[in-house]
N, C-alpha and C positions, 0 to 999 in steps of 0.2 A: 553428520549434518542433516538438517531437515530437508524438505522437498525442494529447497533452493537448488540442490544439486541433483534432484531426480532427473533422470534422462541423460546423465553424463556418460553412462556406459554406451548408449546408442550413439551419442555424439562422437565418442572416441572411435567408433566403428565406421564413421563416415570416411569418404574418400580423402578429404582435406582435414585430417585430424586436428592439427594445431588451430586452424580457423574455427572448426566446430567447437572445440573446447572454449576458445576465447569468446566466441559469440554467445554460447550458452551461459557462461559465468557472468559475462558482462550484462546480459539481459536480466539475469536473476538476482545478481548481487551488486552490480556496479564494479566488479573487479576488472581492472585493466590487465588482462593476461596477454603477455606477448611471448610467444615461443618461436623465435626465429629459426631455431635448429631443433627439429623434432627428434633428432638422434642424440641430443645432448643428455648425458646421463643424469644430470641434476633435474632437468625438466621431466625425464622419464620417471624419476623417483617421485617427483611432485605429482605427476598424473596418477601414479600408482597410489599415492597417499589419498588423493581425492576420491579415487575409486573405492578404496577401503572405507573411507568416511561414509560415502554414499551407500555402500553395501551394508554397513552396520545399521544405518538409518532404516533401510528397507527391511532388514531383518526385524528390527524393533517394531516397525509398523505391522509386519506379519504376525509377530507374537501377540501384539495387543489385539489385533483383529481376531486371532484364534481364541484368545482368552475371553473376548466378548461373546463370540459366537457359541462358545461352550457353556455359557451361562455362569462363568466363574468370575465375572467382573466385580461382583460385590463380595466375593469370598475373600476374607482378610488374609488367610494363609496363601491363597493363590496370588493375590495382589503383592504380598511381600516377596514371594518367590519370583514373580515377574520382575519386580524392582531390582532384586539382586542380580537376576540374569541380564537385565538392561545395563545396570551399573558395570557389571563385569565386561560386557561387550564394548561399552563406551570407553572403559579404562584401557582396553587394548588399542583403540584408535588414538586415545590421548597419548599413550606411550609412543606410538608410531610418530605422532607429531613432534613429541619431545626429541626423539632421535633425529628426525629430519632437521628441526630447528637447531639442535646442537651441532649438527654437521654443516649446516648452511645458515648461519646466524643472520646473514644479510639478505636472505631471500624474502623480499617484501611480500610477495603474493602468498608465500607459505605462511607468513605470520598473519596476514589478513584472513586466510582460510582457517587457520587455527583459532583466531579470535571469533570467527563465526561459529565454529564448532563449540567452543567454550561457552559462548552466549546461549547456544541452543540447549546445552545440558545444564544451564542455570548458574554457570560460574561467570557472572557479569563482570566482577572486579578483575578477574584474571583476563577476561576478554579485552577489557579496556587497556590493560597493561600491554597486551600484545599489539594492539592498535597504536598505542603511544610509541612503542619501540619501532613499529613499522614507519611511523612518521619521523622518528629520529633518523632513521636510515634514509628515508626519502621524504623530505618535508613537503614536496609538491605532488604527492600521490593523492589524487582526488578521491579514490575509492576508500582509502584509509580515513581520510578526513570526513567523508560522508558517513562511514560506518561509526566513527567515533562520535559524530554528531547524533546519530541515532541512539547510541549507547547513553550519552548524557541526557538526551530527551527522555529516555525510558527511566533513568535513575532520578529524574527530577531536577537535574542541573541544566535547566532549559536555556538559560542565557549563554552558557558555554556552547550549547548545541547551535544556537543562532550563528555564533562566530565561526564554527567549523563548517557549517553549511555554506556560509558566504565564501570561505576560502576554497571549498571544493568547487563551487560554481565559477569563481574567478579563474581557477586553473582549467576547468573543463566546462566552458559556457554552453556547450552543445549537448550536454547530458540531461535528458528529460527527467530521469529518476531523481537527480539531486534537487531540482526545482520542486518536484512533487513532494519529496520528503520535507523540504524546507517549508513549503506551503502548509502541509498538514500540521507541522509543529507550531507554526505561527498561529494557525487557526485554532488548534486545540488549547494552546496556552496563551490565551489572549491577554490576560493580566500581565504575564511576564513580558509579552511583546510590547504592551503599552508602556511598561516601565523601561524596558531596554531601549526602545526606539523613541521614547518620549512623544507618543502619539495617542490619540483617543481610540475608542473601540471601533468607530466607523472607519477610521484610517487603517486599523488592524485588518478589518474585513477586506478593505481595498488592497492592502499589501498581499494578503494571502491569495486573493483571487488573481492578482497580477502574476504571482508566482505560478499559480495553476495554469493561467493562460499561456505562460511561457512554456511550461511542461507540455501542454497540448500542441502548441505550435511546433515543438520539436518532435512530437510523436502523435501526429494527427489521426492515425488510424487505430489508436489504442482504445478499444471499447471500455475496458475496465477503468482506465484513467478518466475517460470522458464521463463515465457513470459516477466515479468518485467526486469529480468536480461538481457535477449536477447535484449529488447528494449533499454537498456542503451547504447549499442554499437553505436547507432546513434549519441550519444552526445560525443563520444570519438574522439579526434583529434590526429592523429599520429604526432610524432615529425617531423618537417620540416628541410630540409637541402638545400644547394645550388645545389644539384644534382637531377634533375628531375627524373632520372631513379630510384635512391634510394628512392625518395618520393613515386613513383608508387609502388615499392616493398612493402613499408610500408602500403600503402593503400590496396593492395591485401591481405597482411597478416592480416590486421584488418578485411577485409571481410571474410576471412577464419575462423577467431576466432568467428565472429558474426554468421556465418553459423553453426558452431558447437553448439553454444548456442541455435539457433533456431531449430536445429535438435533435441536437447534434449527436447525442448518444444513440438515439433511435436509428440514425443513418448508419451507425457503425455496428449495430446489433447483428450477430452472426447467425442466429436461429430464432425460431418462433418463441421459445421460452424467454430469451433475452428481450425480444421485441415486446412481448406482452408485459414483461416486468417493467419496461420503460413506460409503456402506455398507462400502467397503473399510476406511476408517478405523474405523468402528464395530466391524468384525470384529477389527481389529488390537488395539483396546483390550479387547475381550472376551478375546482370547488373553492379553493382559498380565494380566488379572484371573484367568486360569485357567478361564474359562468356555468350554470348547471346544464344547459343544453349541450354545450361543447363537451362537458365531462361525461354526460350520458352517452353521447355519440362515441367517444373514445372507449368507454367501458364496454360498449356493445361488441367491440372487436376482441375483448379479453375473454377467452373461452377455456383456458387451461385451469384445471381444478386446483393447481398450486396457488392460484391467486383468487380463488372463489371467496374465501373469508374476507380478504381485504376489499374485494369488489363489493361484497354485501355491506360491509361497514360504510364504505363511501356512499353507496346508494341510500342507506339508512340515514346517514348524516344529511344528505340533500333533502330527503323527505321530511326530516325533522326541522330543518332550517328554513326551507322555502315557505314563503307566505304569499297569498294572492296580492298582486299589486306591487310586490317588492321590485325596487329598481335594480337593474344589473349594472355594475360598474362598467364604464366605457373601457374598451380594449385599449391598452397602452401600446406603446411602440417598444417591441422587444429590443433588448440591448445584447450585444455580443458578449458571451461569457469570457 
């Protein structure tokens, strides 16, 4: 499995092992892991299986890094040899899952974990089959429903995904991850959402942002989530009219709403790199709103070379756009994201 299970070994070494495993998997994949008896032989076998899965992934990462650092990344013979090695390693894990599932066919979490593994190695159809079997065993398992929704979204069967996300949320209404995934799918596949829900594009935007708002309400200290929500505003298009002035008012209103979202992300930033990254976005939206003084003030605090090129582009854009006597749009009232 990929880095979704990275850190599982250290979690298993914690004092409260069942809780550590449950918390890690729930955080990373949405898996509802309940191990009431840590001495149960089936659960021990399940934990061992997850460890083997994770160990294989870590080995593959190490092999790939070694291949790259040796300068063999573009060598076709070396690439082919690495692919064979990876395939062999993953085949061992796959056989271990097959043995576990054959011995414990009704172990729902085992099937969900297997589905994740299969998806990670590119066997999407087999992954969906395992999730469908998990749901047959436990129709009210929200993690399986969420993951099946993800799978259908990736395969292009977006309207099926909408239904599965809704079911997962109905069963687990306090799980932020499900709202986040649902929101992202609605936002990315707007045409499908318009057809499925019989709404227009502006209503699709509103639906996606409402789902994102719920996700943030349930996980209010998640910087990455707050940043994802703020990033979404770049893809929102205000409704257009024949009145240029009205269109500009809508553009500034969108900028103000986006600024509110990015300010929330700024409050959650954990280090200077994250803070300066957010400040770049704040400056960009101030530029979009025509507030160059505010943008320049924000950019003055951006000193990390990682953002030097972006900062220079924004400053150049302002220099090329500003004209003597230009009116600066009035500051609107920010709306809560």
